[in-house]
TORKEPA-888570 format. One record per residue (C-alpha): residue number from 1; x, z, y; residue in one letter. Coordinates in pm, whole numbers, plus 50000, padded with zeros to 5 digits. Layout:
BEGIN
SITE num  east    up north residu
SITE NUM     X     Z     Y      A
...
END
This chain:
BEGIN
SITE num  east    up north residu
SITE   1 16050 22158 96315      X
SITE   2 15913 22507 96390      X
SITE   3 16245 22612 96547      X
SITE   4 16174 22371 96837      X
SITE   5 15855 22558 96926      X
SITE   6 15842 22859 97153      X
SITE   7 15595 23147 97135      X
SITE   8 15348 22971 97362      X
SITE   9 15348 22657 97148      X
SITE  10 15294 22865 96833      X
SITE  11 15011 23054 96997      X
SITE  12 14846 22727 97104      X
SITE  13 14874 22595 96746      X
SITE  14 14722 22913 96604      X
SITE  15 14435 22905 96853      X
SITE  16 14353 22541 96782      X
SITE  17 14381 22595 96408      X
SITE  18 14135 22885 96429      X
SITE  19 13893 22699 96657      X
SITE  20 13946 22331 96737      X
SITE  21 13657 22344 96983      X
SITE  22 13845 22560 97232      X
SITE  23 13876 22388 97567      X
SITE  24 14203 22347 97753      X
SITE  25 14107 22603 98021      X
SITE  26 14028 22868 97760      X
SITE  27 14351 22801 97569      X
SITE  28 14551 22818 97893      X
SITE  29 14391 23152 97976      X
SITE  30 14467 23293 97631      X
SITE  31 14834 23183 97638      X
SITE  32 14879 23277 98004      X
SITE  33 14972 22933 98142      X
SITE  34 14814 22698 98391      X
SITE  35 14565 22444 98255      X
SITE  36 14799 22157 98351      X
SITE  37 15093 22315 98165      X
SITE  38 14873 22389 97865      X
SITE  39 14744 22031 97860      X
SITE  40 15101 21891 97865      X
SITE  41 15201 22124 97582      X
SITE  42 14902 22024 97369      X
SITE  43 14971 21655 97430      X
SITE  44 15334 21710 97327      X
SITE  45 15222 21892 97010      X
SITE  46 15010 21588 96924      X
SITE  47 15277 21331 97010      X
SITE  48 15546 21515 96812      X
SITE  49 15319 21543 96507      X
SITE  50 15264 21920 96505      X
SITE  51 14890 21853 96532      X
SITE  52 14776 21566 96315      X
SITE  53 14404 21575 96399      X
SITE  54 14115 21787 96520      X
SITE  55 13783 21762 96340      X
SITE  56 13473 21954 96242      X
SITE  57 13464 22113 95899      X
SITE  58 13124 22015 95759      X
SITE  59 12952 22249 95513      X
SITE  60 12935 22054 95183      X
SITE  61 12610 22220 95075      X
SITE  62 12433 22111 95393      X
SITE  63 12509 21745 95323      X
SITE  64 12430 21764 94951      X
SITE  65 12794 21756 94835      X
SITE  66 12802 22103 94680      X
SITE  67 12983 22023 94355      X
SITE  68 13360 22049 94370      X
SITE  69 13588 21925 94094      X
SITE  70 13960 21890 94044      X
SITE  71 14073 21604 93825      X
SITE  72 14413 21571 93663      X
SITE  73 14511 21207 93610      X
SITE  74 14773 21070 93373      X
SITE  75 14883 20710 93420      X
SITE  76 14980 20486 93130      X
SITE  77 15314 20395 93292      X
SITE  78 15549 20574 93530      X
SITE  79 15661 20281 93740      X
SITE  80 15658 20238 94117      X
SITE  81 15410 19952 94076      X
SITE  82 15162 20155 93868      X
SITE  83 15182 20446 94110      X
SITE  84 15138 20211 94407      X
SITE  85 14837 20038 94250      X
SITE  86 14672 20371 94170      X
SITE  87 14735 20510 94519      X
SITE  88 14600 20198 94689      X
SITE  89 14280 20216 94483      X
SITE  90 14226 20591 94529      X
SITE  91 14242 20558 94908      X
SITE  92 13918 20356 94889      X
SITE  93 13720 20633 94722      X
SITE  94 13545 20846 94987      X
SITE  95 13452 21121 94739      X
SITE  96 13822 21192 94682      X
SITE  97 13912 21452 94944      X
SITE  98 14273 21502 94836      X
SITE  99 14513 21318 94607      X
SITE 100 14853 21463 94524      X
SITE 101 15130 21344 94298      X
SITE 102 15235 21645 94091      X
SITE 103 15493 21757 93840      X
SITE 104 15378 21882 93503      X
SITE 105 15107 21765 93266      X
SITE 106 14949 21521 93514      X
SITE 107 15075 21248 93742      X
SITE 108 14809 21314 94009      X
SITE 109 14567 21589 94096      X
SITE 110 14248 21493 94279      X
SITE 111 14003 21708 94474      X
SITE 112 13657 21551 94456      X
SITE 113 13320 21641 94611      X
SITE 114 12992 21509 94474      X
SITE 115 12623 21603 94476      X
SITE 116 12601 21735 94121      X
SITE 117 12723 21692 93763      X
SITE 118 12522 21373 93715      X
SITE 119 12681 21226 94028      X
SITE 120 13027 21319 93897      X
SITE 121 12950 21173 93555      X
SITE 122 12858 20840 93716      X
SITE 123 13170 20846 93936      X
SITE 124 13388 20923 93635      X
SITE 125 13236 20654 93415      X
SITE 126 13215 20383 93681      X
SITE 127 13524 20442 93893      X
SITE 128 13775 20708 93791      X
SITE 129 13859 20583 93445      X
SITE 130 13858 20225 93577      X
SITE 131 14128 20295 93837      X
SITE 132 14451 20097 93784      X
SITE 133 14676 20245 93518      X
SITE 134 14463 20548 93428      X
SITE 135 14526 20657 93071      X
SITE 136 14365 21000 93076      X
SITE 137 14174 21237 93302      X
SITE 138 14096 21605 93272      X
SITE 139 13828 21758 93492      X
SITE 140 13798 22115 93618      X
SITE 141 13467 22209 93782      X
SITE 142 13482 22481 94045      X
SITE 143 13246 22767 93973      X
SITE 144 13315 22958 94295      X
SITE 145 13520 22869 94601      X
SITE 146 13719 23181 94684      X
SITE 147 13955 23037 94947      X
SITE 148 13914 22683 95080      X
SITE 149 14103 22517 95365      X
SITE 150 14266 22841 95476      X
SITE 151 14468 22818 95795      X
SITE 152 14843 22777 95765      X
SITE 153 15038 23100 95805      X
SITE 154 15324 23049 96052      X
END
């Protein structure tokens, strides 16, 4: 899809990715277009799916969600139904930030934020291992976040 974008579109995307709070007038100034033209371009970038959302990135420590864990999940069966059941259930867990189907030793890899180890232990015991089709989980606790939610390079 990137081939359909010109330099101005790419610059708008980079500006919004770096700071989603930029106003239309400021973006227009930085890309050297009129505010009306800039607004139309941004609306097109949304409607064509280049921009999926704009939101604030909340500091996990400030809302007592400072513990980050990655969890590898193995299902007991590799059928479309078991994958569908698992995916439907995982969408209802607000502590799961990301869920990806992966190749390798696991079927899924989850990114989870919780308050602390005790909070994770309760989540694991009460919910994770009770998810549909879960045979095994392996947890990796993050000791230090080196790069998190880096902007896309394009």
